[in-house]
C-alpha positions, -999 to 999 in steps of 0.1 A, spaced: -233 -48 -1 -198 -44 6 -185 -28 37 -152 -16 48 -138 -33 77 -112 -9 96 -86 -22 124 -64 5 142 -33 -14 148 0 -4 163 17 17 140 -6 10 114 -39 15 101 -59 -14 79 -88 -16 60 -103 -44 39 -136 -37 16 -158 -70 21 -183 -84 -1 -197 -117 6 -174 -128 30 -143 -123 5 -118 -90 5 -123 -73 -28 -98 -43 -19 -76 -31 10 -60 -2 25 -26 0 42 -15 35 67 15 37 82 8 69 97 37 91 76 28 127 82 33 138 45 8 119 28 -24 133 7 -50 157 26 -19 170 47 -19 210 39 11 227 59 39 258 51 67 249 37 97 264 26 107 265 -12 141 255 -15 145 249 -52 125 270 -78 132 258 -116 134 287 -136 108 293 -159 87 272 -144 60 265 -116 77 233 -103 102 229 -76 113 216 -43 100 224 -6 106 218 29 84 212 53 91 222 94 99 188 104 123 185 71 107 165 53 107 176 12 83 173 -16 83 181 -54 55 210 -55 38 220 -87 14 248 -93 36 275 -78 29 309 -82 55 326 -104 60 353 -80 70 327 -59 109 328 -52 135 299 -36 135 310 5 95 319 2 67 301 25 41 286 10 8 267 20 12 230 5 -13 202 0 1 168 -6 -14 151 -33 6 118 -36 25 100 -6 63 93 -8 70 60 -30 100 40 -19 118 23 -46 148 1 -48 180 25 -38 158 56 -37 124 74 -24 101 94 -46 98 123 -27 60 132 -20 42 155 -44 24 188 -37 4 218 -49 -1 254 -34 -32 249 -15 -63 269 -20 -64 306 -9 -90 298 18 -71 269 32 -55 265 67 -29 240 79 -43 207 87 -29 171 90 -38 144 64 -71 124 72 -67 90 86 -75 61 68 -108 56 91 -118 92 80 -107 89 45 -129 57 44 -158 73 63 -159 103 39 -165 77 9 -200 61 -1 -196 28 13 -205 16 47 -173 14 75 -169 -9 105 -143 -2 132 -131 -37 145 -112 -46 175 -75 -60 166 -85 -91 185 -118 -96 164 -112 -125 139 -133 -110 108 -99 -101 90 -85 -136 92 -121 -149 82 -121 -129 48 -89 -139 38 -65 -111 52 -35 -138 57 -35 -151 21 -38 -115 10 -5 -107 32 12 -135 17 0 -120 -22 16 -90 -10 47 -95 7 57 -122 -21 40 -106 -52 27 -138 -65 -9 -148 -75 -18 -179 -84 -51 -187 -103 -66 -215 -123 -44 -224 -150 -10 -198 -141 0 -172 -116 8 -135 -119 38 -123 -105 34 -82 -94 69 -64 -92 72 -26 -87 96 -12 -104 107 26 -106 91 30 -135 56 12 -129 42 -19 -114 48 -49 -136 25 -77 -139 42 -109 -156 17 -142 -163 30 -178 -161 12 -210 -166 11 -240 -185 -21 -233 -208 -15 -224 -244 -9 -188 -244 -44 -177 -257 -62 -193 -227 -35 -183 -203 -37 -149 -213 -79 -150 -207 -75 -172 -176 -53 -143 -163 -73 -114 -171 -101 -120 -139 -67 -122 -116 -58 -87 -128 -83 -71 -125 -89 -85 -87 -50 -80 -80 -56 -43 -85 -81 -36 -60 -68 -60 -35 -34 -46 -34 -44 -14 -39 -20 -9 -73 -20 28 -92 1 48 -111 14 36 -142 12 -5 -146 26 -29 -171 12 -60 -180 32 -88 -198 5 -112 -213 21 -139 -235 29 -131 -269 -5 -134 -291 6 -141 -328 -33 -140 -343 -45 -104 -341 -81 -117 -329 -67 -133 -299 -52 -100 -289 -84 -85 -296 -104 -109 -275 -79 -105 -246 -87 -63 -249 -124 -72 -248 -123 -94 -217 -98 -67 -197 -124 -37 -209 -152 -61 -190 -133 -67 -163 -123 -36 -158 -156 -19 -162 -158 7 -129 -123 11 -128 -109 45 -131 -81 48 -150 -71 45 -188 -54 13 -210 -39 11 -243 -45 -20 -264 -24 -49 -267 6 -48 -288 23 -77 -310 44 -84 -279 14 -88 -257 23 -57 -237 -6 -35 -220 -1 -7 -200 -28 8 -175 -25 41 -162 -48 58 -131 -44 79 -102 -14 75 -78 -19 88 -41 0 57 -24 22 30 -25 8 -1 -29 7 -29 -7 30 -50 -29 57 -18 -29 50 -9 9 58 -43 19 89 -50 -6 106 -20 3 100 -20 43 101 -59 49 110 -53 83 84 -21 95 59 -49 78 71 -76 104 71 -56 130 38 -46 128 26 -79 119 44 -91 152 24 -67 172 -6 -71 162 -1 -110 169 12 -102 203 -18 -80 210 -41 -115 200 -27 -136 225 -53 -153 243 -36 -168 271 -31 -151 302 9 -142 313 39 -124 304 40 -116 266 75 -129 251 80 -118 218 105 -140 196 122 -124 169 153 -116 149 179 -93 165 174 -68 136 135 -67 141 142 -64 177 162 -34 173 136 -17 150 110 -15 176 105 22 185 100 26 223 68 41 219 51 11 201 59 -12 229 51 11 252 16 11 232 14 -26 235 18 -27 273 -9 -1 276 -31 -18 249 -27 -57 266 -17 -45 302 9 -70 302 44 -70 308 66 -76 278 97 -96 270 117 -100 242 139 -134 230 164 -127 199 166 -155 177 194 -150 150 181 -182 129 147 -161 124 137 -144 92 126 -111 96 90 -122 93 96 -154 114 88 -137 149 61 -149 170 42 -138 200 34 -163 232 22 -160 269 42 -176 295 44 -176 333 55 -146 350 
């Protein structure tokens, strides 16, 4: 039976759904306050005339797009809102979180943690310490490489997953004849949706298939592969394009890592530091930009968790994701 495994790292919760030793789904939470399930008061700063939509600002200064406002609500009023979708970072801008008016009997409350959210679901959940090797054994590093690079190999070709302002695009490339390449890509696409936590609008650019029978065969294969997936899809058009639409609550792993590479690299480095087995002072070697990005409270948490002194060495020749941790003599 599939089981969720959960780790609570510094600045990050992560979880993988494992079945028969392989990762079939993954979730990452960086602890943003305005994420699905958060309920809190906010001031309406924009109310669109003749509509129930607007923009509201919370006490911490964060803003959200609001739908479902009472027609009697005016600009300046304070209303209780529930966040339904987290902020989605895009190239050059960030889409604001989305919110709706909370139920009349609702009370302010923080969003559930990733662990709480998983435990509310139907599958078993097991928390493991960061020093455990279960994530690695299931293929976490391979998944991380796919999320950071957006490239997923399959027999005969590869997928390139690209987050864009309009949708997540999946391009297919390979050396097989187009009908064979399209069908070979289907299982990889279905797996990637859950493994990379992809939702919202998704465009799949299959090879152009001139024969309608080939297009119907891919449609049938895709329908079978997506059985149980909660979303809608179009049939393949004459140019090989298929669109999927699913509920969007948070950024995919690809979008998160692509838009926040320093944040992703820093969390990975701190996780490595927690797992250094040798005794001694922890020495973290990183690019100067990464060192500057370390919140003081995260470094203090690393000291608390490991019981060690922490030193840093800045190496301008390292890429953001090239940092490493080791133990040295005091």
